[in-house]
C-alpha positions as CSV (number, residue, x, y, z in Angstrom):
1,M,122.6,119.6,131.0
2,K,121.0,117.7,128.1
3,I,117.3,119.3,127.2
4,S,115.0,116.4,126.8
5,F,111.1,117.4,125.4
6,N,108.6,115.8,123.8
7,Y,109.9,115.5,119.9
8,K,106.7,114.4,118.5
9,H,104.7,117.3,119.3
10,I,107.1,119.0,116.5
11,F,105.9,117.0,113.4
12,L,102.1,116.3,114.8
13,A,101.9,120.1,115.1
14,T,103.8,120.3,111.7
15,A,101.4,118.0,110.0
16,T,98.1,119.6,111.6
17,L,98.9,122.8,110.5
18,F,99.2,121.3,106.7
19,L,96.4,119.7,107.0
20,V,94.5,122.7,107.9
21,S,95.1,123.8,105.4
22,C,93.4,121.9,103.3
23,D,90.2,123.3,104.9
24,S,88.2,120.8,101.7
25,L,90.0,117.5,103.3
26,L,88.7,118.2,107.1
27,D,86.2,120.3,108.8
28,I,87.8,122.6,111.3
29,N,86.0,121.3,114.2
30,E,87.6,118.2,114.2
31,D,90.6,117.5,115.6
32,P,93.6,116.3,112.6
33,N,95.2,114.1,114.9
34,N,92.1,111.7,115.5
35,P,90.0,111.8,112.6
36,P,86.3,110.1,113.0
37,I,86.9,106.4,111.2
38,E,84.4,107.4,108.4
39,Q,86.7,110.4,107.6
40,A,90.0,108.2,107.8
41,T,90.0,108.8,103.8
42,P,93.7,108.0,102.3
43,E,93.5,112.3,101.8
44,V,93.2,112.7,105.2
45,L,96.1,109.8,106.4
46,F,98.3,110.1,103.3
47,P,99.9,113.8,104.6
48,A,99.6,113.1,107.7
49,A,101.8,110.1,107.4
50,V,104.2,112.1,105.0
51,M,104.7,115.0,107.7
52,S,105.3,112.1,110.3
53,S,108.0,110.6,108.1
54,A,110.1,114.0,107.1
55,G,109.6,115.1,110.6
56,M,111.9,112.5,112.1
57,I,113.9,111.2,109.4
58,G,114.1,115.0,108.4
59,G,114.9,116.1,112.2
60,Q,116.2,113.6,114.9
61,L,117.9,111.0,112.8
62,T,119.3,113.9,110.9
63,I,121.0,114.8,113.7
64,V,122.0,110.9,114.3
65,G,123.1,110.5,110.8
66,G,125.2,114.0,110.7
67,I,127.2,113.1,113.9
68,W,127.9,109.6,112.8
69,S,128.4,110.7,109.2
70,Q,131.0,113.1,110.3
71,Y,129.6,116.4,108.7
72,W,129.5,118.1,112.4
73,A,130.4,116.9,116.2
74,Q,128.8,117.8,119.5
75,S,130.3,121.5,120.6
76,S,133.2,121.0,123.7
77,F,130.6,123.6,125.4
78,S,127.3,122.0,125.7
79,N,126.1,118.3,126.3
80,Q,123.2,117.5,124.1
81,Y,124.7,115.3,121.6
82,K,127.5,113.8,123.6
83,E,125.5,110.1,123.6
84,I,125.3,110.3,119.5
85,D,129.1,111.8,119.2
86,S,131.0,108.7,121.4
87,Y,128.7,106.0,120.0
88,N,126.6,105.5,123.5
89,L,123.4,105.2,122.2
90,T,121.3,102.3,124.1
91,R,118.0,101.1,124.3
92,I,116.3,103.7,126.8
93,N,118.0,106.7,124.3
94,E,115.7,109.2,123.1
95,E,117.3,109.0,119.6
96,V,116.4,105.0,119.8
97,N,112.9,104.4,121.3
98,L,111.4,108.0,119.4
99,P,112.0,107.4,115.7
100,Y,111.2,103.8,116.2
101,E,107.6,104.6,117.9
102,E,107.0,107.4,115.3
103,L,107.2,106.0,112.2
104,M,106.1,102.4,113.1
105,A,103.1,103.9,115.1
106,G,102.6,106.7,113.3
107,A,103.8,107.7,109.8
108,L,103.8,103.6,108.7
109,A,100.7,102.5,110.3
110,D,99.2,105.5,108.5
111,Y,100.8,104.5,105.3
112,Q,99.3,101.1,105.9
113,L,95.7,102.1,106.4
114,S,95.7,104.8,103.5
115,I,96.6,101.5,101.4
116,Q,93.5,99.8,103.1
117,K,91.6,102.3,102.0
118,S,93.1,103.0,98.7
119,L,91.9,99.4,98.0
120,E,88.4,99.5,98.9
121,R,87.5,102.1,96.6
122,S,90.3,101.6,93.9
123,D,91.8,104.6,93.7
124,W,95.1,103.1,92.3
125,R,96.7,107.0,92.9
126,Y,97.0,107.4,96.4
127,Y,97.6,103.6,96.5
128,L,100.9,104.1,94.7
129,M,101.7,107.4,96.3
130,S,101.1,105.5,99.7
131,V,103.0,102.0,98.7
132,V,105.9,104.3,97.8
133,M,106.1,106.3,100.9
134,K,105.3,103.0,103.3
135,A,108.3,101.5,101.1
136,Y,110.6,104.1,101.9
137,T,110.0,104.5,105.1
138,F,110.2,100.8,106.1
139,Q,113.5,101.0,104.4
140,V,115.0,103.4,106.7
141,V,113.6,101.5,109.8
142,A,114.6,98.6,108.5
143,D,118.0,100.2,107.6
144,L,118.6,101.3,111.2
145,Y,117.1,98.5,113.4
146,D,117.8,95.6,110.9
147,Q,114.9,93.7,112.2
148,V,111.3,95.1,112.7
149,P,107.6,93.8,113.0
150,Y,106.3,93.7,109.2
151,S,104.3,90.7,107.8
152,Q,102.5,90.6,111.3
153,A,102.4,94.6,112.1
154,F,99.5,97.3,112.0
155,Q,96.9,94.6,113.2
156,G,96.2,96.8,116.4
157,A,94.8,94.4,119.6
158,G,94.5,91.8,117.4
159,N,98.0,90.8,117.7
160,L,100.3,92.4,119.9
161,Q,102.9,90.6,120.2
162,P,104.0,90.7,116.2
163,K,106.8,89.0,115.1
164,F,109.7,90.6,113.7
165,D,110.8,90.2,110.0
166,D,114.1,90.9,108.7
167,G,115.5,93.4,106.6
168,Y,115.7,91.7,103.5
169,S,112.6,89.6,103.7
170,I,111.2,93.3,104.4
171,Y,113.1,94.7,101.1
172,V,111.9,91.7,99.0
173,A,108.1,92.4,100.5
174,S,108.2,96.2,99.5
175,L,109.8,95.7,96.0
176,A,106.6,93.4,95.4
177,Q,104.0,96.1,96.7
178,I,105.7,98.3,94.5
179,D,105.5,96.4,91.5
180,D,101.7,95.7,92.4
181,A,101.2,99.7,92.3
182,L,103.3,100.3,89.6
183,S,101.0,98.2,87.6
184,K,97.7,99.7,88.3
185,D,96.3,102.7,86.2
186,F,96.8,105.2,88.5
187,K,97.0,108.4,85.4
188,S,93.4,108.1,83.9
189,Q,92.1,110.1,86.6
190,P,93.9,113.0,88.0
191,L,93.4,114.0,91.3
192,D,91.7,117.2,92.0
193,A,92.6,120.1,93.3
194,A,92.1,119.6,96.7
195,Q,93.4,116.0,96.9
196,Q,96.6,117.5,94.9
197,K,96.9,119.6,98.2
198,S,97.3,116.7,100.2
199,D,100.4,115.6,98.3
200,F,103.0,117.5,99.7
201,V,105.6,115.9,97.8
202,F,104.7,116.3,93.9
203,G,101.3,117.7,94.3
204,G,99.5,115.1,92.5
205,D,101.9,114.5,89.6
206,M,101.8,111.0,88.8
207,D,104.8,110.8,86.4
208,K,106.8,111.8,89.2
209,W,105.1,109.0,91.4
210,E,106.1,106.6,89.0
211,Q,109.6,107.7,89.1
212,F,110.2,108.2,92.4
213,A,109.0,104.6,92.6
214,N,111.6,103.2,90.2
215,T,114.4,105.3,92.2
216,L,113.5,103.8,95.1
217,K,113.5,100.4,93.7
218,L,117.0,101.1,92.4
219,K,118.2,102.0,95.6
220,M,117.0,99.1,97.3
221,Y,118.3,96.7,94.6
222,L,121.6,98.7,95.0
223,R,121.8,98.2,98.9
224,M,121.6,94.6,98.3
225,V,124.6,94.1,96.0
226,N,127.2,92.7,98.8
227,A,124.1,90.5,100.4
228,K,122.1,89.5,97.7
229,P,124.8,90.4,94.9
230,A,122.0,88.0,91.8
231,E,118.8,89.4,92.9
232,A,120.4,93.0,93.0
233,E,121.7,92.8,89.4
234,A,118.2,91.2,88.3
235,G,116.6,93.5,90.0
236,I,118.2,96.7,88.3
237,R,119.0,95.1,84.5
238,A,115.1,94.6,84.7
239,L,114.7,98.4,85.3
240,Y,116.5,99.1,82.5
241,Q,115.3,96.5,80.1
242,A,111.7,98.2,81.1
243,D,113.4,101.7,80.2
244,A,112.3,103.3,83.7
245,S,112.7,106.8,84.4
246,F,114.3,108.1,87.2
247,L,113.9,110.8,89.8
248,S,115.4,114.1,87.5
249,E,114.3,116.0,90.7
250,G,114.0,115.9,94.5
251,A,111.4,114.1,96.4
252,G,110.7,115.6,99.1
253,V,108.8,118.0,101.3
254,T,109.6,121.7,100.3
255,A,107.1,123.8,101.7
256,F,107.9,125.0,105.8
257,E,108.1,128.2,106.5
258,D,109.6,130.2,109.4
259,I,107.0,130.0,111.8
260,P,107.1,127.5,115.1
261,N,106.0,124.1,114.5
262,K,106.1,124.8,111.1
263,S,109.6,124.9,110.1
264,N,112.2,122.6,108.6
265,P,112.4,119.7,111.8
266,F,116.0,120.0,111.8
267,Y,115.9,123.5,112.3
268,E,113.0,122.5,115.2
269,F,114.8,120.0,117.0
270,N,118.3,121.6,116.9
271,I,117.9,125.5,117.2
272,R,114.2,126.4,117.8
273,R,113.4,123.7,120.6
274,L,116.5,124.4,122.6
275,N,116.9,127.8,122.2
276,T,120.2,127.8,120.6
277,T,122.3,127.3,117.5
278,T,126.0,126.0,118.2
279,N,125.1,123.0,119.8
280,I,126.5,121.2,116.7
281,R,129.8,122.4,115.1
282,A,131.8,121.8,111.8
283,S,133.8,118.3,112.3
284,I,137.5,118.4,110.7
285,T,136.4,115.6,109.1
286,F,134.6,117.0,106.7
287,V,135.8,120.5,106.6
288,S,139.7,119.8,106.2
289,W,137.9,117.7,102.7
290,L,136.1,120.9,101.5
291,T,139.1,123.3,102.2
292,L,141.4,120.7,100.4
293,H,139.3,120.9,97.3
294,K,138.1,124.5,97.9
295,D,134.8,123.7,97.5
296,P,132.4,126.5,97.7
297,R,129.8,124.6,99.5
298,A,131.6,125.2,102.7
299,V,130.4,128.9,102.8
300,S,127.2,127.3,102.2
301,Y,127.5,124.6,104.8
302,F,129.4,126.7,107.7
303,G,129.3,130.0,106.8
304,N,132.9,130.1,105.9
305,A,135.3,129.5,103.4
306,N,137.6,128.0,105.8
307,P,135.4,126.5,108.3
308,I,137.3,126.0,111.7
309,G,136.4,122.2,113.0
310,I,136.6,120.2,115.6
311,H,137.8,116.6,116.0
312,Q,135.3,114.1,116.2
313,G,134.2,113.2,119.5
314,D,136.3,115.4,120.9
315,F,133.7,117.4,123.2
316,N,135.7,117.0,126.6
317,A,138.9,119.3,125.6
318,T,139.4,122.2,127.6
319,V,140.5,125.5,126.1
320,Q,143.8,124.6,126.6
321,E,144.1,121.8,124.6
322,Q,142.0,122.6,122.0
323,P,141.9,126.9,121.8
324,T,140.3,127.1,118.2
325,Y,136.7,125.2,119.4
326,G,135.1,128.0,121.0
327,N,135.0,129.2,117.3
328,A,134.7,126.1,115.7
329,S,131.8,126.8,113.1
330,V,128.1,126.2,113.3
331,F,126.5,124.3,110.2
332,V,123.8,126.7,108.7
333,Q,120.7,126.2,109.2
334,H,117.3,127.6,107.6
335,A,113.4,127.3,108.9
336,T,112.8,126.7,105.4
337,D,115.2,124.0,104.0
338,P,113.3,121.1,102.4
339,V,113.5,117.7,103.7
340,W,114.2,115.2,101.0
341,F,113.6,111.5,100.4
342,I,115.7,111.4,97.5
343,S,117.8,114.0,96.0
344,A,118.5,114.8,92.4
345,A,122.0,114.7,93.3
346,E,121.6,110.8,94.7
347,S,119.5,109.9,91.9
348,N,122.0,110.5,89.2
349,L,124.7,109.4,91.1
350,M,122.5,105.9,92.1
351,Q,122.0,105.5,88.2
352,A,125.8,106.0,87.5
353,E,126.9,103.3,89.9
354,A,124.4,101.2,88.4
355,L,125.7,101.8,84.6
356,E,129.1,101.3,86.1
357,R,127.9,97.4,87.5
358,Y,125.9,96.3,85.1
359,F,126.2,98.2,82.0
360,G,130.2,98.8,81.5
361,G,130.4,102.0,82.4
362,A,128.1,103.5,79.1
363,G,126.6,106.9,80.3
364,A,128.0,106.7,83.9
365,K,130.1,109.6,83.6
366,D,126.8,111.6,82.4
367,K,125.1,111.0,85.5
368,Y,128.2,111.4,87.9
369,D,128.4,114.8,86.3
370,T,124.5,115.6,86.8
371,G,124.4,114.2,90.0
372,V,127.3,116.7,91.2
373,T,126.2,119.6,89.4
374,E,122.3,118.8,90.6
375,A,124.3,118.6,94.2
376,F,125.8,121.9,93.8
377,A,122.6,123.4,92.6
378,E,120.8,122.4,95.5
379,L,122.5,125.3,96.9
380,G,122.6,127.8,94.3
381,L,126.1,127.1,93.1
382,T,127.8,125.3,90.1
383,P,131.2,123.0,90.7
384,G,133.1,125.2,88.0
385,T,136.5,124.1,87.2
386,L,135.9,121.2,90.1
387,L,134.3,118.9,87.8
388,T,136.9,118.5,85.3
389,G,139.7,118.8,88.0
390,D,139.7,117.4,91.4
391,Y,136.2,115.6,91.3
392,A,136.3,114.8,87.5
393,Y,135.2,111.5,86.8
394,P,137.9,108.6,87.2
395,T,138.9,106.4,84.2
396,G,140.4,103.7,86.4
397,T,139.3,100.9,88.1
398,F,135.7,100.2,88.9
399,E,136.5,100.8,92.8
400,Q,138.0,103.7,92.1
401,K,135.4,105.2,90.3
402,L,132.5,103.5,92.9
403,E,134.6,105.6,95.7
404,A,134.5,108.8,93.6
405,I,130.4,108.2,93.4
406,I,130.5,107.7,96.7
407,V,132.8,110.3,97.9
408,Q,130.4,113.0,96.2
409,K,127.0,111.3,97.9
410,W,128.4,112.3,101.2
411,A,129.5,115.7,99.9
412,A,125.7,116.1,99.1
413,F,123.9,114.8,101.8
414,P,124.5,117.2,104.7
415,G,121.0,118.6,106.3
416,S,118.0,116.1,105.8
417,H,119.9,113.2,103.6
418,A,122.4,112.8,106.2
419,L,121.2,109.4,107.4
420,E,121.9,107.9,104.0
421,A,125.6,109.1,103.9
422,F,125.5,106.7,107.1
423,F,123.9,104.1,105.3
424,E,126.3,104.3,101.8
425,Q,129.5,104.5,104.2
426,S,128.2,100.6,105.7
427,R,127.4,99.5,102.5
428,T,130.5,100.4,100.3
429,G,133.5,101.5,103.1
430,Y,133.5,105.1,101.9
431,P,134.8,107.6,102.8
432,R,137.5,105.6,104.3
433,I,138.4,104.7,107.3
434,S,141.6,106.5,108.8
435,P,143.9,104.1,110.4
436,V,145.2,107.7,112.4
437,Y,142.6,110.2,114.5
438,S,142.5,112.9,113.2
439,T,144.9,115.4,115.5
440,D,147.9,113.1,113.9
441,P,150.0,114.9,111.6
442,R,149.7,112.0,109.1
443,Y,145.9,112.5,108.6
444,L,146.5,115.8,106.7
445,G,150.1,115.1,105.9
446,E,149.4,112.0,104.0
447,D,146.3,113.3,102.4
448,R,143.5,111.4,104.1
449,Q,141.4,114.6,104.9
450,G,137.9,113.3,104.2
451,Q,138.5,109.8,105.7
452,W,136.3,108.6,109.1
453,V,137.9,108.8,112.0
454,Y,136.5,107.0,115.5
455,A,135.7,109.5,118.2
456,K,137.9,110.7,120.5
457,N,135.7,109.4,123.5
458,G,134.3,106.6,121.6
459,F,132.2,103.6,123.9
460,T,132.7,101.0,121.5
461,Q,136.6,100.3,121.8
462,G,137.5,101.4,118.0
463,R,134.2,99.9,116.2
464,F,132.4,102.0,114.3
465,P,128.2,102.0,114.8
466,K,126.4,100.4,111.9
467,R,123.1,100.6,113.4
468,L,120.7,101.3,116.2
469,V,119.6,98.8,119.1
470,F,116.1,97.4,119.7
471,P,114.5,100.4,121.6
472,D,113.0,99.6,124.8
473,Y,109.6,100.7,123.6
474,E,109.2,97.6,122.1
475,Q,111.9,95.5,124.3
476,T,109.0,96.0,127.4
477,R,105.9,95.1,124.9
478,N,107.2,92.9,122.8
479,S,108.2,89.7,123.9
480,N,109.3,88.8,120.0
481,T,111.7,91.5,119.9
482,P,115.1,89.5,119.1
483,A,118.2,89.7,121.7
484,E,119.6,92.8,121.6
485,V,122.8,93.5,119.4
486,P,125.5,95.8,120.0
487,I,125.6,99.1,117.8
488,Y,128.3,98.2,115.7
489,T,126.9,94.9,114.6
490,N,126.8,95.1,111.0
491,V,123.0,95.2,109.5
492,W,122.2,92.5,106.2
493,W,123.5,94.8,103.6
494,A,126.7,96.2,104.7
495,K,129.9,95.3,103.5
496,Q,132.0,93.1,105.5
């Protein structure tokens, strides 16, 4: 039986506990989820919004992204995620409605109000922080649903039927707002000690927020390379001409504890609230690739140097049909795992791609090597000889180099970054799609390990999911909601 519960309580409780710890920001007798309007300051709004973003993107959407990126699969002994693993998410599913509701009506509404309050007092520190996180969160929402309200959003009773903006328009507006925030004086007055506590990402380090802004711009421009190649190139060249600094460490939330409602949201969603550790098991797609390369991250990810996997979407198999499924490896999770918005590995691998695309490849290998090394370092490991062996940077064509970069992103993203691997495959086509299912001897015999396979019990007639459909939450409230399109419909920036 699939268990349902109010996911919102997890990250609201988490945000509440973090906020209450900042006793200089809120009186403990006030309800931190509903402060009076005179206390709706950036110091209150911003951290609540960050925890909302982290709670949903690093929680429920991590489960969707991890299954669709074929890191793990639904166990054949439970039912919780069968609809995800079979590409059967419809307008009424929790996985479609709750991310939209929480990120739009929760995180993004709070970022917008924080921006407004920051402008009112000319506080360019919180302005930059709020603008960057708003742009990051809108990028995720727009990449998932392709069209969402933006230009008419957050007007409350003033407009209960906001129009939907296309993803490209949202990107353009978000990039312009980031540029505006970067043009302000956000460094001359440091955050005080109490304000630093409200910044769960960098503790008030504005140099790092500037790097986050630049790295997010780089990410968004790279997403545009298929649909808007000239704009993507111009935007990236402008970053490098301005000598922009990019993240050398991860941007995310790291202060989780092994206490109910204060833990990593993926852990809360998948383990603590379901009271089981075995709903998701290793996917043969991923573990066959790890095993092929003798990648030591297999132990970190699955607790075994040779993990046992499940064929993607094969959750109806009987013990007689697949006797190893009962011992399939479980993804290793910890209550204190961080939620990354952009990781150090991702930052460096994006820079490697940009240097290959637009600057003749000068410095790309160094950024690639650093990105791979950072991915291992996040797990307390080193790549060792893999960096000069199986994972050595190619010397061939651009496509060979791009494939190496994106596959290494895929290998680095299990956990809170799983959704990004799903997006990147849609953008680039890497990892490749296998022409045969993983039970076919040719899958292993022809070195197809790591190539994605269509889920055995898929509902979409061989077509992979590319997005979420418009949620019932919006369709029943807003007559401006666009006509529903199938889950396998490309978003605007996808590779055709």
